[in-house]
N, C-alpha and C positions, 0 to 999 in steps of 0.2 A: 638716590631719586625718590619721588615722593611717591608713596603706594597708592594706587588707585581703590576707589569705594570698593568693597567687598562683591556688590550688583554688579558693577562691572565687569569686574573678573568673572562670575558665575556666567554674564551672558556671553563672554567670549569665549569660555569653556564649551557652550553648547553650539558652538561652531567648527569645533577641533574633531578631527577623528581620532580615531583609537589609538593608533601609534605614538600621535602628538599629548594625548593625554599621558600616555606612559611616560614619554620623556619629562614632562613638566614634571611629575613624581619627584625626578631626581635633582630638581633645582634646590627645592628648600622644604622643610615642614611645613610652613604656612601654603606652599603651591601643594603640597602633597595631600594637606587637609583640604584644602577648595576639592581635589579630585574624588572626594569621598561624598557626593552629592547625590542624593538618590536621583531627580530629575536626570541628572547627566546620563547616570547608567542606564535608567529608563531610555533616555533616546540613543544611544549606543546599542543597548539590545534590539533598539528598533532598528536601527538605521545599518548596523554592520551585521546583522544575521537576516533580519527578515527582507529589510527592502533592496541594499546593496547588491547582500551576496545569494539571497533567497534561499538559506539552509536553515533546516530542522533546529528547532534549539530545546535540548533535554531537559523535563521537568527535574530541578533541584529538589521538590519534595512530590513525590507521585501524586498527592492530594491537593496540591496547587490550583487553583481554577483559573488565578489572575494573576499579572503581576502588581497589582494593589496588594497583595498578601505578602510581598516578599521584600525583605529589607536591603538596602545598599549593599552588603557583602555580598548576600543571596545573587542579588540583580547581577553583580561584577562576575560571580562565579558562574552562572548560566551563560554570559557571553564567553567566558573561557572555555567553558565545557562543550559549547557550542562550537566553538574554532577548536578544540581539540579532537572532538570527534571527527567533525569533518575531515582534518589534516590525516586521520588515521583511514577514515571511508574510504576516501578518493586516492589512497597510495596506491602502490599497484601490487604490493603484499602487505594487506591491513592484517594489524596483530590482534586478537583477541584478548581483552584482559581478562575475561573470564570464561572457562567453558564448563557448562554442568551435561550432567546427563538425567534425563526425567526416563521414567521406566514406566508404561503404561499398565495398567492390569493389576498394580499390586495394591492400590488402596481400594479396590472394589471386589466384589463375591465373587471374581470372574468363575464361570465353570470349569475351566481348563486352567489351573495354578501356571503363572510365571508369563513374563513378556511375550514369550516365543511363540504363543498360541495365536499374538496379535499381529496385525501388518497395518501400519498407519496408511491412511488414503487421503487425509489432508491434515493444514497445518494452518490457523487463523492467528494474528494477534487483533485483540481485541480492547476495547477502551470499556466500561461500564459506565454507567451513569453516574457512580459514585466517584468519577475517576480513575478508579483501579486500574492498571494495566495486566491483560489477563494473556494467556495460550491457550486457544481451543483447538485440541486433538482430537481427531475422529480414528478409531480405527476397527479395523474388520474382524472376525473370529473365523481363523483359517481352518480351525478342527469342530466348527460345531452346525449343527443343522436344527432348526433352521436358520437360515443366515440373521448373524446378530453383530450389531454397531455397538461399541462402545465410545461414549460421548465422555472426553474428561476435562474440567475446565482448571487450569496451573495458574496460580497466584504468581506473579512474576513482579509485583510491583517494587518488591528489594533487590539483593542480590539475586544473581541468578543463582547460585549456591543455595538461596533460601526458598526456591520454587515449592510450591506446595500444591496439592488437588484438595480445592475447596468444593469441587463439585462434578459430581458423576452420574450417568444415567446408562444405560442399554436399553436395545430395542430391537424385536425381532420381526421378521416380515418387512423391512422397508422397503421404501419405493423411491428412495430419493431425499436429498436435504440441501439447505441454502442455509447461509451466514448472514445475517443483516448486514450490509453493508455500510450503513450509517457510522461516522465517526465515531461518535458516541451511542452506542444502544441505549436507546430506551422504550422504544416500542416491540422487545422481544429480540432474543439474541439467536435465535435458530426458528426455520420454518421447516418441519419433519412430516414425511409422509409414513403415518402408521396406524392403520390405514387410509383412514382421512387426513386432513392435513392440521398440524399440530403447530401452535405458535409457542415456544418455550421460552421463559424468561429466568433468572437467577436471582435467588433468594438466600443470600449469605449468612442471613441469622440462620439459618437450619442446618442439618447435620450434612454432611456431602453427599450421601446418598438420597437424600432429599431435596437437595438445592436447586437444582433443576424442577422448574415448576411449569405446567401448563397453564397458559395464560387463558388462552382460546382456542376451539377445535370448529373448523371450518368443515362445512357438510360437503364442498365442492369434491365433483369426481375428477383426480387427475393421475396421472401415472408416473410423473416425477415431477418433482419441486426443482426448479433450474437458477432463481435467483432471488434475491429478496433485499430490497432498498427500502428502509422507511416503513411504511405500511403498503407497500407495491409487492406483489409477487409476479413471479414469471414463470409459469408453469407449463406442462406437457399433457394437453388432454389424451383421453381413450384412445383415438384414433390419430394421435401421434401430432395434432393440431397446437400450435405454439398460443398461448394463450396469457393474458394479462389479467389483473384482479386486484382489488383493494380489500384488505384484511377487514376494514372498516363495513363494507358491503357487498362480502364475496358473493353476492347472488348474481351480480353485474358484472359477466366476465366478455372480454372482447379477443377475438383471434386477432394474432398478427399474421398476416397471410403473406408467401412469396413461394413463388413456386420453385422448387430444390430438385435438382437431378437425384436419381436412385443413389443411396448411400448404403455403404457396408452396414451387416447388422449392425456392429459396435460403434459405430459413428453417431455420437451424439447428435441430436437434432438443434442445439443452440451452445457454441462453445462457448462463449462470454457476453455479457451485457452492462450496459451503464444507464442505469433509470433516473431521469431528472423530470422535474415536475411537468414541462413542456414536451418533453421528448423523450426517445427512448433509441440506443444505440445497440445494434444486436450483431453479435459477429456467428455466421452460420458456416460451416464447412467450406465452402466454395464462395460466399458473399459477406459483406458489411452493407448492412440497412440501417436507415435512419426511418423512424415511424414520428409523425405527429401524436401527442397524448392530449390535444386541448379538448376534443370532444369526450374522450375517457374522463378527464377531470370535471367536465361537467356534466356526468354522469347522463350522457345522452343515450340512448338505445341504439347504439351502434354495434352490429355483430361481428364485423369483418372491418379492419384496417388495412391497407395497403401501405406499402412504404412509400416515403417521399422521393426518397434517391436510393439507388443500391450500387455499390460498386464490387466488381467480380475479380478474385484475384487471379493467377496466373495460373495455379495449380490447387488441387485439395488441399487443406490445412490437417497437419497431424494433432498439433497443440498450440494454443493461445493465450496470450495474456493482456488485458486492456485495463487502463487505469489513467483518469485524471492528473495532469501535472499542475501541481499548484504553485510551482516555485517562481513561476513568472507573476504570481499575485500576491499581495499584502496578505489577501481575506483568503480564508477556506471556501472551497466551494459551496458549503452550505450556507455562508452568507453573504455569496457574491453572487448578483443578478446575470452576469455573463458567462456565456460556456468557458471552460476552461481548456488550454489544447487535451489533446487523448493520444496516451503513448499506446502503440499495438505492437507487441511482439509476437512472431507468427515462427514456428517452424513448419516447412511445406513438408507435403507426403507426396511421394513421386516415385517413380519405377527407376528415374535419373540417382545418382547418389549424391550431385552438389547441393539439391534443396535439403535435401534434409538434415546434412551435417553442417548447415548455414542458420543463423537466426536472423530476419529479418526487421529493421525496426521502422514501422512506419508513424507517422505523427497526423493525426487528425487536426489541422488549426483550425481556431474558431474565425468565425466571421464576425470582423469588425462592426458591421452596419446591422448585425442582428438584432432586432425588436422582442424581447422577450413577449410571448403571445399573452401571459398571465396578466401584465400591467400594461397591454397596448391597445388601443385602440384602431377602430375600423380606418379611419384615415391616416393611421400612420404604418397599420401593418397588414398588407393584403391578405386575405385569406381564402380557403375555399372550404368544403367539408371534412377536407383532411387537414384542415389548421394553418399548415405550415405549407409554403409553397416556393419556388424558386430562387425567388427573388429576398425571399427572408428565411433564410437554412441558419441553424446556428453555425454549422460547421461547412468548410469547404472541401467538396469534393472534387476527386477523388484524394484519399491519404496521400502523403508526399514520402517515399521511400528517404530515409536519411542516413543508414547503418545498414551495413551488411558485417556481421559478424561469426566470426568460424565459431562452431562448436560442435567439436566431432562425436559422434556416438556409435558405438559398435553396434553390428548386428542382434536385436533384440534385447539391447542393454536400455535400461530404464533410463530416462529423461523428466526432469521438471523444471519450471522455471515460475519465478513472481516477480511483478513491479511495483515499487511503490509509488505515493505519493509525489516523492521528491526526484522521480527520474530514474532512480536505482533500478537496475534489472539485476538478479541473481540467479544463476542456473546450475543445472547439474548435468554433464556431460561427461565423456570419455577419454578427454584429452590429458593422459597421465604418462605417455611415453618417456619424454624429458625428464621426469621424477624416478620411474621404477625401472626403465631403461626395456623396458616389454608392454605391448600394448595387449595382452590378452585380459587382464583385470584391471582394476583401478578406477577409482571416479576421481572426478573433479568437479570442488565447489568454485565456481567463480563468477564474475561480476563485472557490471559496467555502468556507468552515471550516462544513463541516456538524456542526450543534451542536443536539442538543436539549433544553440545558441553558438557561436566560433569562439568563444573566450579561449585564450591560452591556458595549457595544464601547469606553467609557472605561477611560482607562490611567491610571495616577497616576506622573507624571513626576517625577523628582527634582530640585529646585532647585537652583542653584549652591551654596546654603548646605549641601546636604545632601549632597553628593560630594566625596569626596577625590579630588584628582586625583594620578597616579601616575608623573609625571614624573620625580620625585628617586629613585624606587628603579628605575623601569624593569620593574617584575616583573608587574604584574597588569591592566596597561592601565589605557583610560580608561572609567571608568563614567558619564559624564556625558551619555553621547548613550542610557544603557541606560533603558528603563520598562519597570515592571512589569504585567504583562498581569492584567487581572482573574480572582478565583478561579471556577471555573465553580459554578453550581448542584446540586443534587440532579438528577439524570436524571427527566424528568416526560414525562408522555403526552400534554400537551398541546401541539397545534400551535404553533410559535414564528413571531412575525413576519419575513417575510422581509425580506432585507438585499439591500443592494446589490451586486454582482460584483466581486470583483477585478481589473483587468487586468494581465497579465502582460506580453501583448506583441500588437501587431497587425501585419498585412502588407498589401500591396495584391494582392500575388497570390494562388491559390488552390492551392499545392502541399502545404499541409500534411495529413496525412492521420492520423497514431497519435500517442498521449500518454502518458507514464508520469511518474509522481510519486513522488520519495523524501522523505518530511517529515524523515525522521531527517538527512538530511543538506543539506536545503535546496535539491533538485536538481529540475528541470524537463526532460524529455528530449521533443523533437519529431521525428518521423519526417517525411519528405515523399514524395513520388510520384518525384522524380528521384534517391533513393538518398540524400540529405543528412542528417544527423541536428543538431539543434540543442540544446545541452546548457547551460541556464542553471543559475548555483550564485546563493545569495541569501545567502552567509556569507562 
């Protein structure tokens, strides 16, 4: 049979799915060489991961900013690593490929020696403007007066075993802090109340004890710093009023006012928030509120803003985590002019036992007819002084309850949870009876893929005849252990059937107290009350 021109073969390859490309490699050396086309693997990287299955792609090189810098072999490895990570990540019992321990307070000149004097109070995965992946830990000095916080930045760009502290700083007489939630931190990594409001950046060219640098000090008087996104701060004023301000012009503050019931003294006024250019979503102990920021962004002299729409929960919230869900979009929220779905994971506080032992997964669905105010005109987007009106809301209220997850906790036991941008929820609870045959002590690190889609949990595994081993060339690794996850269906408003939680780890002691998740790199970090951080890697 007469051979076809090379450009015809190349055009055909551009229409083949991944499993057919791997089959084609077994036909002949000629076809095998054709499958090492760079354009082919750029398409497969885009379609097999981002478009079809909407799963994260771990970076082959941590400092690579674009696929244009990767070779054909590196692109293929990216596809392979992405599918392997998802296969492990979504299994009933994910297996950590690496497990490392980080001990706070050892690299700094901490007044009380040893990590046992420190208690982890928060963990955050951050990406610096240089592309470097880091873990930010915040620890509280348990035996020091005045109250002291220790901030440490750990470089985890390489293996977890090679993690090192590259920046640290301690402060006293603090009044809260917030980590910048922008995906790549450029405007400052932290906002800290000390006693003014300081914006911190990181200069890794300096020694660790001076690498945290103060970029700006705001003269505004606040009680607590609640949230930090880009250049926008959400703070609690001296009279417990919730205010929003821009660090570029902090003199213009706007109060976000909605009457609240009398709360316990230790209950925060704002549990979680998501700040966008046109709006802000706030979770308070009883309510979920949406505010328009159009007038605020135009620097109008508006002292008070009322919510455009409010949802009231059935019980008071004990804890909550909210996060944008970008897996239904090819682009990240920062580059997308439409709102993405928001996953809301809550644990209620009630005198009844069942709300406390359950996690409720709500989804705030975007309004497909929403017109962004920043790019709209009066003829296409009706406005009021509040900016948004009921016919042009970015989300459809009320939020939809999609899943109820069993997560029992003992009386006075510690629990925490985290939600990632690809819909992974990870939490700490007390469900350990089936592991240790007793329920008095012990903790479980569990998780679940929060998805409003109705895709089944089955995957299509390649058979031996469908896979080409690569021992001969040593270029692309072995595809034999890789399975293709199912394609998710379209977003739905219908409640989905609850799935069993995945178990990441269990322990017989009760010292875990904080958790953070990084889906893009397949990492989970767990903090403890004795200053130890456990870092898990799943690829």
